[in-house]
N, C-alpha and C positions, 0 to 999 in steps of 0.2 A: 961596736955600736958607734964609735966616733966616726968611722968611715961613712956609716949611713947618715949621721948628722951632717957631715960635710957634703954628702951627695944631695941631701934635702935642701941645703942652703943654696945650691946651684939651680934649684927649680924656679920656674917663673913665679912672680908674685900671685897670679891668679890661681896657680896650682896649689900654692901654700895656703891660700884662703880656702879653697875647696877642702883640703886635707884637714885644716883646723875645724871647719864646719862639720865635716863628717865625724871627726873625733869627739867633739864636745857638744855640738848643738843640733845635730840632725835627729836625734832621738831614736836612731836605729838600735836594734837589740845587739848587745855585746855579751860575750861570755868570758869567763876567767879560765885560763889554762896555765900550764907550767912549761916554760921553755928554758932549757939549760939551768934548771933549778930556781928560776925566778918566775913570779906571777906576772902574766901578761894578758891583756885584753885581746880577744880575737872576735871576728865577725864572719858572717857568711856573705859571699859575693852578691847573691840575689838581694839581700837586704840593702846593700850599698846602692845597687841599681835602682831600687824602689825609692831610696832617699833622694837620688839625683833627679828622679822624675816627679817628685812631690811638689806641690805648690809652694812650700816653704823655700825650696831651692830656687824656684823661679823668681822669687822676690829679691834674691841677693843681687848685689851690684858688683861689677868688675870681676865677674866669673865667666867661664865659658858657658855658652848656651847649650842646653841639652834638651832635645825634643823627641828622642827615640832611644830604645834600648841599645842600639848599635853605637850611638854617640856616647851614651853613658859608659858602656864597656870600654870604648876607646879612651875616654878620659881616665877611667880607673886604671887602665893598662899603663898610661903615662905616669900616674902616681905610683904604681907598683915599680916601674922602671927607675924612679927617683928614690926608692927605698923608704917611702912612707909606711908601707906595710909589705909583708912577704907572704907568699903562699906556703901553707903548712899542711901537714897531715895529722889528723887527730889519732891519738893512741888510746890505750886503756886508762881507766881512772887511777889516780895516784893512790887513793885509799879505797876501802870497801864501802864507804858511806854513800848515801844516795846523792848528796850534793857535792861530792868530791870533784875537784877540777881534773881535766884530762891532760895527759902529757902531749906536748906538741913537738913536731919535728919539721924543720924547714926543708922544703923540696928544692932540689938543686935547679931544676928547670922551672924558671919563673914565667908566669903568664897569668892574665886575668881571665878566669872562667867563673860564671855566675854560680854554679853548684859547689865550688870549692870554698875552703876556709882560709882566712888571712889574719895574721897577727900584726898588731900595731907596734911599730918601732918608734913612733913619735908620741911623746907624752902629751897629756891634755893641756888645758889652760894653765900657764905658769902662775896665775894669780894665787891659786890654792897653795902651791909650793912656797911662794914668797910669804904668804900669811902664816903657814906652818913654821917656816924658819924664823920669822919675826916673833912668833909666840914662844918658841924654844929659847930664843935669846932673852926675851922678857922674863921667863921663869928663872933662868940662871942668874940674871941680874938681880931679881928680887930675892933669890936665895942668898946672894952675896951680901945684900943689905939687910939681912935678918936682924943683926944687933941694933939697927936703927929703927926697927918697927915699933909702933906703939904697944903698950903692955897688953891691951885687949886683943890685938892681932896676933901677938905671940902666943897668948893663951889659946886662941882659936886654932892656930896652927898646931899647937901641942895636942889638943883633943882630936884634931883631924888626923894627925899622924898615928895616934893611938888607935883610932878607928880603922885605919888602913892596915896597921899591923895585926889587929884583931881579925880582919877579913882574910888576910894572908895565912894566919895561923889556922883559921877555920877551914880554909881550902886544903892545907896539908893534913889536917885531922880527918877531913872527909875522904881524902885519897887513901889514908892508911886504913880507915874503917872499911871502905869498899873493897880493898884488897884482902883484908882479913875475912870479910863475909864471903868473898868469892872462894877463898881457899877452903873455908868450912863447908860451904855448900857443894864444892867440887868433891870433897871427901865423903860427905854424907848423902847428898842428893845430886849426883852428877847430872848434867855437865857443868853445873856452876851457875851462880846468879850474879850479874853485874848490876850495881846501882849507878845510874847515869852512864850508860854504856858509851855515849859519844862525848864524854868529858874531855878526852884528849884528841878527838877527831878534828879534821881540818874543816870545820864548819863555823857558823856564826856563834855569837855569845849565847843567845837564847836557845839556839838549836843544840848547844852542848848539854843542856839539861832536859832534853826530850829524846826518848821516853824516860820515865822515872826509873824503870828497871827492865831487864831483859835477860832471858836465859841464854847461855852461851852455846847454842846449838851449832854444830858444824854446817857450813853452807855448802850445798852440793852444786858443783859447777859442771854444766853439760858442755862437752867439747863442741867446737865449731863443726868438725867433720860429721859428727853424729846428727847435729841439727840439719846440716845440709843434706845428708842422706835421707833424713826423715821427710824433708820437704820435697826432694826430687823423686822419692819412691812413689809409684802410682798406687792407688788403693786396690784392695783385693778385688779381683774380678774385672778390673778395668783393662781395656785394651791399649796397646801402645800406638795404634794408628790414629788418624785424624778423627776429630769429633764428628759423630753422625754417620760414620761408615763402619760397617761390620768388618771384622778382621777376615782376611782371605783364608780359606780353608787350607790346611797343610796338605801337600801331596801325599797320596796313599803309597805305602811301600810296595815294591813289586812283589807279586804273588809267585812263590816258587812253583815250578812245574810239578805235576803229580807224577810220581814214578809209575812205570808199567807194571801191571800185576803179574805178567808172565813174560818169558823170554823165549824167542824162537830157537829151535835146536840149531846149533852150529853158529849162533850169533853171540858175539861178546856183549856183555852188559854195557849199556850206554854210560858215558861219563857223567858225573854229577853236574847239575846245572851251575853255571857261573853267573853271579849277579853283579860282579864288579866290572865286567867287560862284555864284549860281543860274543854271543853264543855261536858255536859252529856245529854243523851237522856232520856226522860220521856215517858213511855208507860202506857197507862190507858186502861183497858178492858171495853168494852161496852156490857152490857147484851143484848141478843137477845129478840126481841119483842115476846110476847106470841102469838101463832098462834090461 
């Protein structure tokens, strides 16, 4: 990542301005994925093109002018070449939950295409990072000065710590109870009942407690090949030709020749008909009877 940061530093100032605007202030839709075990924001190329063609971008100063989709794609291609974002391929979901992030894999051949997806390698506004770091330093400094706190603040901190320990103990107790309930229901009423089935899923805080309970039914996964065959297979009675044209009739098989009911005296029986090649006629001379 350090090489990408160094490459971004060599970009022109107007390109860095466009990248920061797209990253933090454009309002384009971003998604969360997992790249090399780390959460990263990624977006679709068409959303970035629309952002550059929006009136909000036209109001910016000291940025390249964009008046068409071709100019927007050319500018985004230059940002991609400087390593502000990379073209990626989306994989499967990391977990089985509905809002689970998808795995991302960087494509070796980089180019900007509107239908493709791109992961951000540039962090957003550093202001929030600086504020978070300052807050952590303030908390540590306040903890060091705890003996100098007034008595009322120390009593309040004591009750607050007891409340946090109580919540932590409640969480562990709930985890043990849900496990015991699952084992009992799995033995008595299979397949088992989970309380708060998304408690440890990779979702938000409130989504972890929704739904309240769920039976642990196995999820049936249909293969991709069977889905593709089901889509490509024509319906029963449908022809494989073009729409609106009746299928051409199949050629009728050749009709075998009817054998003769009788054979003349002195003539050998004719050979059986051959349907695989050219038929040949055999003529045999019969001598006249002596008078």
